[in-house]
N, C-alpha and C positions, 0 to 999 in steps of 0.2 A: 883844935876841936873839944869839945866837954865831953869827954869821952862817958863819962857819969851820966851826962842828960841825954846822951844818945842812947844809953842803953836801959835807961831808966823806961825811955819812950818806947823801944823795943819791947821791955818786960810787960808794959801794959797795952802792947797790940797797937800800938800807933804810930805806923806804920805803912810805907805805899811802897809795892813792887813796881817798878816803869817796865810799861810792856816791853821796851827794848830787853829788859834783863830778862823778862820770862823766856822771852826767845831763846836769847844767848842762852840761860839753863838748860830748857830743852834740847837745844844743839850740841852742847857740851856735856850732857848726862850730868850735870849738878842738879843735885836736890838743893830746895827752898830751907830744909833743915840745915842744912851741912853751912849755906852762907848766914843763916841766923847764929849760929855756931861760931863762924869767924868773927860776925860782929858781938858778939857778947863777950867773947873771952878771948880773941887775938890781939894785936897791938897796933898803933897805930905808927905807919911806916913814911908816910905823906901828908901832908896837912895842905890845904889848898883855902886858908880862911878869904881869899879873893873871891870863888868864885859866888855865880852869880845863878840864880835868886839867893841862895843859901851856902854861907861855908859847907867845904866835905872836905873830905879825907880819905886815904887809902890805908884798908887794914889787912895785914895780915896773918895768915895760923894755918898751921898745918893740920891736913884734914885725913883720916885714914892714911897716914904714910905720903900725902901730896900735897905741895904748897897751893893755897887759896889766899885770893885776894879780893875783897869787894869794895866799892868804890860807895861811900853813903853821905847825904848831905842833911844837915839837921835844919830844921825851919824852928829856932830855940823859941821864938814868941810863943806859938802853936804846941811845940814838944812834938812835932812829929819827923820821921828820918822817911826820908826817901832813899830807897834802894837804887841806885843808878845802873852799876854791871857787875858783873863777878864773871871769875876765869881763872884758871890756872897759869900761874905764871911761868915763861918759859926761858933756859937760860940764854936763849940769843938777845933778849932783852933785858935779865936781870942775873946778879954773878949770882955764885951758887948757894947764898944762904936766902936766895929769891927775899930778900930786902930791898939792895942795892941796885937800882938801875945802871946798866951799862951807860958808861959815856961815848 
């Protein structure tokens, strides 16, 4: 994932929240602003270059002492980001660093 291009598109406002994402954020009491912060300041912990229709990645950042994940894809040709989902990772699926998936 070209993180610089992804962040540039976010800063320009060239992004779209998937309906699923907005529903999940409301259910999980996660703000849109906090997820934008994850994208703008977090680190890519998994890359999915083969995803369709656009490559995507999983980004991690601690927000207010809580781990946060965002899955986003980038339409590089149109410089548009799609925010696919966001959640607080759990220890049943991730190691205590919240970056490494449990096997």
